[in-house]
N, C-alpha and C positions, 0 to 999 in steps of 0.2 A: 948182706950186711949182718954182722953178728950183733948180739945184744950189747957187748962192750963198745962196739963202734957206734951203735945208736945212742948210748949214754954219752959217749965222748962228743958226738956231734951235737946233741942237745945242750950239753954244758957249754960247748964252744959258742953255740948260737946265743944262749941265754946271757953268758958273761960278756961276749964280744959285741953283740948287736942289740938284743932285746932289752936287757936291763939298763944300759945307757940311754936308750930311747925312751924308756919308761921312768926315767929318774924323777921328773916332777911329781908323778903319782906316788912314787916311793917316799918322797919327802912328805907328802900329805899323810901317808900311812904312819910315818914316824912321828908326825905332829900329833896324830890321834893317840898313839901309844903314850907319848909324853904328857899329853893332857890328862889321861887317866892315871898315870903314875904321879903326876903333880898333885892330883886331888888326894891321893893316899897320904901325902906328906904335908898337906896344908890344912888349915883350919876350916876351909870352905868359905871364908870371908875375905880372902886376899884377892889381889888382881892377877894371880898367876895364870888363870885360864885365858884372860884377855891377852896377856903378854906372850904366852906360849902360842896362841893362835896367830897373833900378828907376826911373831918371829918365824913361825913355821910357814905361814902364808907368804911372807916376804921371801923366805929361802926358796920355796917352791917356784915363785914367780921369777926369781933371779935365775934359777936352774933352767926354767923354761925359756927365758930370754937368751941364755948362753948355749942352749942346746943347738948344735949345728944342724941346719936343714939338709936333708939328703938330696942328692942329685936326681934321684928318681924314687918313686914310692917303694918302701921296704916293708915287707910283712914281718912282724915280730911275734914271738911265742907261737911258732908253728902255724902262722896264718890267722890267728884269732884277732889280732889287731893290725892296723896299718900305720906306719910312721911316715908322714909326709908334711908338706908345708901347711896344708889346711888344718890338720890336727894340731900342729904347733900353734897356729894362729888362734884357734878356738880355745886351747888350753890356756894360753896367755890371757885371753879375754876373761875366762872363768876365774883364773887366779887373781887377776886385777880386781875383779868384782869382789872376791873374798876380802881383799885388803880394804876396799872402800866400804863394804858392808860391815865389816868388823869395826871399823872406825865409827860408823854411824850408830851401831848398837852401843858402843861405849858412851857416845854423847847422849843417846836417848835414855839410857838406864835400863834397857831390857836386852839381855837377861840381867837379873840381879846376881850378886856374887855367889849366892848359894846354889843357883841353878846354871851358872855360866859354863861349868865343865860339860854337863850333859848337852846344853844348847849348842856349844861350839863343836862338840863331838858329832852331833847329828848333822850340823852344817857341813863339816868337812867330809863326813861319810857320804852325804848326798853329792857333794862336788866330786868326790872320787868316782861315783857312779856316772856322773855327767861326763867326766873325762873319758871313761870307757865308751860312752855313747858316741862321742865325736870321733873316736878312733876305731869304731866297730868295723870289722871285716868278716864277721861270722855271725850267723843268726843267733847262736847261743849268747854271744856278747851283746847283741841287740837287746835280747830279753833280759839278760843279767844286768846290763847297764840301766835299763829303765826301772827295774825293780830296786836296784841299789840307790837310785835317785828318789824313787817314790816312797819307799818304806820310811826313811827318816823324815820325809816331808809330812807324812801322816802324823808322826809324833810331834813335829814342830807346830803344826796347826793347833794341837791340843796342849801346848806347853803351859798355858794359863789354866792350871788344873782347877782353880777355884771359881772359874767362870763357866756357867752352864752353856752359854752360846759357843764358847771355844770347844767344849767337849762335843757338842752337837755337830759342829762344823767338821771336827776331826772324824767323827763317826760317818758322816755323809761322804767325806773324802775317801775313807777306807773302803766303804761299800762300792762307790763308783770305781775307784781304782782297782779293786779286786775283780770286779766284773770286766773292766776293760782289759786287764792283764790276762784273764782267762780266755777271752775272745781272741786276743792277739796270739797267745800261745797256741791255740787251736789252728789259727791261720798259718802260723809258722810251721806247725807239724804237717799241714796239708801241702804247703809249698815244698818243704824239704823232702817229704815223702814222694812227691811227684817228680822232683828233679834229681833226687838221689844224692844230695849234698847240702850242707849248711854253710859252705864257704862261698861268699858272695861272688868272687870272680868265676869260680866253677859253676855256680848257679846261672850266671849270665851266659856262659858257654852252652850249658845244657838247655837253657830256656830258648836260646836262639835256634838250636837244632830242633827242639820240640815244636816251636812255632812255625818253622819253615817246612817241617815234614807233614805228611798227610795225617800222621797220628796226632798232630797238634789240635785238630778240631775236636778230638775226643776229650781233650783235657781243658778246653776253653772254660767250661763252667767251674772246674776245680781251681784253675789258675785265677780266674776273676774273683771267685769267692774268697780265696786265700788272700788276695791282694786287699780286698775290702776289710777283712778281719785284721790284717796287720796294720792297716791304716787306722783302725779303731784305737789301738794302743798308742800310736804316735799322735793322733788327733786329740786324745785325752790329755796327753802331756802339753800339747799346744793350746788347749782350751778352744779347739775348733768346734763350731756348730756341726752336729747336734750333741757333741760330747763335752759341752761346756758347763753343764748344770752345776757341777761342784764349785765352779770358780767364784761366783759372787758370795755364796754362803761361806766358803772356806776363807775368803779374804776378809769378810766381815767378822767372822769368829776369831780369826788369828790376829796376832798383833800386827801393826803396820810394818814392823821389821821383817817378820816372816812373810807377809804378803809381798814385800819387795823382793825377797829371795825367790818366791814362787813365780813372780811376774817376770823377773829378769833372767836369772840363771837357768831355771827350768825351761823357759821358752827358747833360749839360745841353744841349749843342748839338744832339745827336741827338734829344732829346725835343722841343726847340723846332722842329726841322725836321719831325718827325712831325706836330706840331700845324699847322704851315704847310701841309703837303701835304694832310692829311686835311680840315682845315677849309676849305682853299682849293678842293678838288675837291668838297666837300659843301655848298657855299653859294655862291649867285650874288650877287656884290656889287651893291649898289644905288647906292653913291656912292664914287668914288675919283678923285683927280686923277691922270690918266694920259695918256701919249702912245701907249699900246699899243692893241691891236685891240678888246678886248672892249667897253669902254664906247662906243667909236665905233660898233661893230656894233649895240649895243642902242639907241643914240640914232638911228642911221640907219633902224632897222626899227621905231621907235616902241615898242620894248620887247616886241615879240611874236615876234621871231625871223624875220620875213619877209625873204627875200633872203639868208639864210645857206645856202650850198650844202649840199644833202643834208638840210636840216632842214625840217620842215613849217612852214607860215606861222603856225600858232596855238599853237606849243609854249611859247615863252618869253614870259611876261608879267611885269610888275613884281612882282606878288604871287604868282606861281605858279612861278617858276624854281627857287627853293629847294625848294619842295614836290615838284617833279618829281624831285629828287635823293634822295628818301627811300630807294629801294632801294640806292643807292650808299652812303648813310650806314649803313644796316643792315649791309651787307656789311663795310664797314671797321670798324664798331664791334664786331661779334661776332668778327671775325678778331683784332682787337687784344685784346679781352677774353679770348679763349681763350689767346692767347700770354701775356698778363699772368698769368693763373691758373697756367699751367704753369711760367712763368719763376720766379715768387716761390716756388712750392712746391719746385721742383727746387733753386733756390739755397739755400734754408734747409736742406733735407734733406742736400744734398751738403756743407754746411759742417760737419756733424757728423764728428768723428774727424780733422779736419785739425789737424796739429801745426805746420805752417808758417804763420806769421801772414799772410803775403802771400796764400797760397792761401785761407786762411779769409776774409780780407777780399775776395778776388776773388769767392768765392761769395756773400758778403754783398752785393757790388755787383750781382751778377746778381739777387738777391732784391729789392733796392731798385729795380732797373729794372722788375721786375714790378709793384711797388707803384705806381710812377710812371705805368705804362701804364694802370692801372685807370681813373683819372679822365680819361685821353685818350678812352677808349671812351665814358665818360659825356658828355664835352663834345661828341663827334660826334653822339650821340643827341639831346642837348638843343638842338643848333644848329638843328634843323629845327622845333622847337616853341616854344622859349623861349630867345631869343638872350641875354637878360640872365643866365639861369641858366647858359648855356654859358660866358659870360664869367666868371661867378663860379667856375666849375669850373676854367677856365684860370688864374684868379688863385690858386686853391688849389695848382695844380701849380707855379706860379711861386714861391709861398711855400715849398713843399716843396723845390724846387731850391735856394733860398737857404739853407735850414737844412741840407740835405744837403751843401752846399759846406763848411760848418764841421765837420760831423760826420765826414765821410770824410777831410778834410784833417787833422783832429786825430788820427784813427786811424792814418793812414800816417805822420804826423810822429812819433808814439810809436814805431812800428816802426823808423823811421830813426834816431832818437836812441838807442834801446836797441841797435840793431845796432852803432853806434859804440862803445858802452860794453862790450857783451858779445861782439861778433864773431859773433853768432848771431841768426837770425830765427825760431828754434824756440820755440814756446810753453812747453814744459817748462823751458826755461832762464830763464824769467821768475819761477821759484819764489822765494818769500821776498823779493820786491822791496819789499813794504810795510814790512818791518822796517828797511830802510836808506833808503828814499825814500818816506815815507808821503804827503807832499804831492803828489808826482808821481803816485802810485797813485790818489789821490782824483780827480785830473784825468782819468786813464785811465778810472776808473769812471764819471765823468760822461759822457764821450764814448761809452762802450759802452752805458750805459743810455739815452742819447739815441738811439742807433742802434736799440735795441729799440723805443723809443716810450713810455717810462715817464714819468708826470708827476712833478714839474712842469717837465720839461725840454723843450727846443724840439722834439725828435723827437716828443713826444706831440702837441703842437699841430699839427705838420705832418701827422702821420698822421690825426689826427681830422679835419682839414680835407679831405683827399682822400677819406677814407672817407665823410664826410657828403655830399660832392657826388656820389660814386658811388651812394650810396643814393638821393639825390634823383632820379637818372636811372632809378631802378627796377631797378638791378643789385644786388639784395639778395644773391644767391648769390655774387657777386664780393666783396662786403663781408665775408661770412662766411668766405670763403677767405682774405682778407687778414687778418682778425682771428686766425684759427687759425694762420696762418703767423707772425704776430707773437708768439704764444705759443711756437711752436716755436723762434723765433730767440732767445728769452730764454735758452735752455739753453747755446748755444755762446758767446753774448756774456758770460753770467754765468761761464762756464768760464774766460775770460780773467782776470776779476777774482778768481775763486776761486784760480787758480794763483798770482797775485801776493800774495794775502792769507793764504791758509790753507796752501798747500803749503810744506813745509820747504825751506830754502835748500840747494842742492846743494853738497857739499863740493868737488867738482872744478871748479865754476863758481860762485863767489860772486856774489851779486846786486850790482849797481852802486849807487853813491850819486849821485842826481841831485837836488840841492837845488832848491827852487822859485826861489831867487834867482839861479840860473844862467840862461844864455840859453835852453837847451832847456826848462828848467822854466818860465821866464816865458812862453815861446811857448805851451806846453800849457795853462798857467794862463789865458792870454788867451782861447784857444779855449773852454776850459771855462766861463769867465765869460760869454762871449757866448752859449753854449748855455743857461746858466741864465737869463740876462737875456731871451733870446728866448722861453723857455718861460713866463716870467711876464708880460713886456710884449711880447706877440706882435702886438698890434693894429697898431702903426705900420707894421711890415713888411708885414702882410697888406693894409693900406690901400694901401701903395705898389704891391704886386702887383695889387691891384684896379684902381688907376688905370692900370696898364700894359696892361690888357686892354680899356680903354674904347673903343678904336678897332677892335677885332676884330669880325668879322661885320658889316660896315657895311651 
C-alpha cells in the first residue's frame, strides 16, 4: 500500500465511519469553543454561559439519541475507540446528566455569572473525557480518558478560591490523583510491554496464548502486578477502598454541585471503563469490524494463533480462546469482588455519625460504588460460561447507573438548595424542616429511601437487579454482604428524614420555607416523581439497558 492509498483509506474511514460515530463528542467540543468565544464578546455578567451550555448539551444529547446503533461493534479512529450500543447508552446517560446538572446549577446559583464560563468549560471537558472512557478500546485511550476527566475535576473542587477548605480539598485531590495515575500508567506499561500491544482485542488474543503456554508461568507475577496497578487508577475514580481517601475531604471542600458531578458522572464513567477493560481482557472477540491488529492476526493464522511471535501454534482457536482466559477472569473477578465487599461495608459504617451532609453523601457514594462493583465481578465470571447471562448482568449495571443518576443528583440538589436557605450544610440544622416545608421533605424522603433501596422506589428495583445477577453467578456471599449493608444504610438515611420530621426546630436557626411551587421545590419534586415512576414502571428502562448490551462479548 502506497502512502497515498494509506491517506485515502484513513480519510475514507474518518469521514465515513469514525466522525459520524463520534458526533456527540464533537458537539461537546464545539460547545466548549462557543463558550470561550462567547466570553470574549460578553460582559461576564450575562447568562450566555448557561444558555450556551444548555443548548450545546441538548444538541449533543439529541445527536446521541439519533445516532444509529450499529449491527455489530465497529472500531473507529484505527481501533482506538469502539462504537457499539453500550457506548451509545452510556454517552446518552452522561449527556442527560449534563442537562439535569446544568439546570440544578442555574437554580442553586453556583457558579455565579463571572465564573460560569470557566465552570461549564471544565464540566464539559471532563464529560468529554468520560465519553472517551466509556468507548475506550485501547490502553492509551484508557489513560487519556481518565486524565481528561480527572484534571478538570481537580480545578472544579477548588473553584471556590476564597475558601481555605476548598483549596485544601483540591490539593489533596490532585496529590492522590497524581499518585494513582502514575501507578496506573506503570501498570499499563508492564501489561502492554508483556503482550506487545495496547489494543484491547489484540491484548486478549495475546493474553490467551500466553496464559495457555508454558511461558505463561514466567509472566504470572508481571501480569498480576500490572492488573493490580491498573486497578488502582480505576478504583481511584470509583472511590473504592483503599483508594477512597480523597472522597470525603473533596466532597466537603467542594460545592454541593461539584460533589454531585463527582458522585454521579465520574462513577458512571469509571464503572463503564472497568467493564470495558475487564471484559475486553477476559474475552476473545469473534466478530468486529476493525482496522486493528487482532482480527487480522486471527484471520491470518486461521484462528489458531500460529505465526504470533512468542505464542505456540495451537493456543488460540475460534472456540477455545475465551476458555483459555479462565484464570484471568477468576483473578479479576475475585479481586473486584473483594474490593466491592470491603468498599460497601466501609462506606456504610463510616457514614454513621457524620453531621456534614456532603461527607455523609460522600461515604454513601463509596458504599454505592461497592454495590455497583459486585455485578461487575459476576459479569466477568459469567462471560466465560454464559455470554447472554453476562450481558444480562451488564444490563442490570446499566439500569442501576441510570437510577443512581437521579438518586444522587436529587440528594445533592437538596443539600445545595438548603445551603442557600440556611447558609449551612450540617444535618442538625435541618431540624423542623417538615413543619415549614412538608412537600419538600416528602421529596427528600423519597430520595433517601430510594438510596436505601426500599420498595416501591427505583432504588429497590435497581438493587434487586444487581443482587439477582450477582447470585446468578454463584456469588452468594457477596449478595449476603450487600443485603446486610443495605440494612445498615437504612439507619443513616433514615436519620436525615428523622431530623427533618421529628427533631424540634432550633431557635437560633429557624427552618426555611421551600414551597413545592418554587423552582427548587419543582426540581426536587421532578426527581422524586421520576424515582417513584421508575420504581413502578422499571421495565422500559431495563429493556433499554438490555438492548445496550446486545453487542457486548461478540
